[in-house]
Phi, psi and omega in degrees: 000316178297323175296318183293324176294317181298320176297321179301314179297312185298317186295315179303312178303318184294319178300311182299315181297327184281322189272347182231123182267132181292147177276153184298327185299336181272353180278132175196164177303144183296316181297320177296319182299325183284313188284341182266013180294176181242135179247132174231145180238126179239136172239141174219114179260139178218132169252130179233124175251126175237118176248107185232134191298329181284001179233150187283340185231150176275149173274132169234107185247123173237117187223151174233125174260125172255130181231122183238125177226162176218128178241123180282168172283180182270144174223114185050039180075006181255148175207171181222153180220132182230131184221129183235135178239150173219130177254122179252146167273128186244105172071302185253128177220037183271069178203166176254113183285354167087164170058031179077018177274349178253162181283157191296339179283003177262008180292345180279358183249150175290164183283140165230104191280065178226067185294145176288142174143178182270159178199125169282099190283320176217147170197107184216158168254141187239132176239118182220093183282343175206175176293346179274337184243143172205122176237139175231142178231118179135200181279120186213164176272139174234117178232110185253127181053228181265022174067028178287331176249329183220121179200189185252002181050044190294341177302320184282160185289324179260100181297154172271127173227177194228131174266118177170208181235139178221149178223136179229132178235129182234030184266003174291160179306311178218039181219168178205147180225141179227140175222142176222139165250124186249120181263342182199141174247124179269097192275175189287352183271353177088159189282354183284344179238155183294329179288351182266350190220103183247119173292134188228162162220077195243143171240131180237122183234127179220119180236134183234157179219130173278106184289316174214181183298333188256341191238137187231135174246136184231135166238145186218157172217116179238110187253097191255125173238100184262104186293331185270332178224075192306335182296338181274359182281115186213157172240119185232131176238135182207170180211143179219148176226134176213153180180187189219162176211155182273146177222087190068231176270356176266170180232139174242127175258129183240142172221142174224133185215142173221139177219155174234139186227145173218173180289158182216153172056234186263026175303126189288347182244128176275122180201162173220122184224151183247159179236141180212136178212134171226142177206154177222146177219123182258133180220147178211119183046246184272357188249139175218148178218136185223156173221150180198161175221126182237132179229131173242114185290182186213145172203136179054041177071017183239119171281150173306122186257146171227071189295341184256002188280162167273088195286335181300334184281356183234150172059031169096140181284351178282353174064040179275349185236038175298331171245129178294129181298159181302333178274005187075184186215128162248130185233115174256129187223152183228134182234139175228126180229149181209135181240094174274110183064234181264011178265150175241104184255142179213132178236132178223135174242134177242143170236121189251132174214172183284146176281332174230144176102336178083009182280155179251129182267326180146198182216167185207144174237133181236140181227137173213149174220124182221155178199160171272147178243085187081198181278335193248351186234158181212153180227136178220131174247130192206142181218147173221135181230109183254125180252112190279144174260310183226154170305151011273006179282149183226153177300134186221133171235135175227143182226138183228147166230120188231136173233134183235156172209137183224132185230000000 
């Protein structure tokens, strides 16, 4: 199987090299290409408090992520990128980092999925003969659309990245196409535990067309075959359209999305479930207001799955729906945002219920205040309060303080 995958990657790379000629501007000496590269250092400190009724103790997590990366210059349209992360526990470590990454005596604390340790976050070779073509081979970040189905889980200290091959072509008149073959997913728990390293035989296809200057249509097919967690093996086909229109001096952004999903490969459950989302956001100067409805369907006791998504960005920051309940999930949400000066303020309200069966899960209020501190630093204050209606959900409150620096 590994030999077959390697041949597949080599053939695709050869196709790209044959159909696209490198420009003279990208030609330079190999030594010069390596020595003229760019190095960046990023630091992210975060304190996270979790008060969850099902645990006897509150979680207090104080962690610091150090990220160092290096990008070479181009040589015959080829370049390379290397990125290394290390997550430290700083003073406070009263939390369970999850998935067996913590010692057994930390089970009295709620989960904060930021395990300590090192990680080779990205390491890939890139072939980009023109602005229209880009091919990557190796460990890489993949962020598709708004990351509802495929993303990097960038909120957690250890990012999710992908081992495989990807190709992006943007040479159409008003369109773009992306394809990736993924042989392994490096999840947020790290490679020392089985939950952190999932062997895959996965295909990701995403194609977009610019209908007008303001409107965009996207179609996608995500065929996931997870060898280590067969319940994550799914086939998903979907379409989304988003755009904006003027309403006086204000602007209204609209989004609609539909997807259909079924089991794939060795998934132990046979099911067919649908996904549906509509949202609208009105904005004028520093003020914005939005409403939306998102539905993850259910069939045969299996909720619609998004195992590669950046889940923290959806269905509430309290992260109570990282796995869709067996009865599915309907999420009605209202957002209010305001930007006074350099601050970015946001308030979100969610109401959660079952997609089938009529059950009510609860509601949530999310608050955040963030700003830049000069050119290199940033500050974020954030809170999530989930009010549960019925078991197995419980009341949960989370508070964050985050500081970032980039050089």
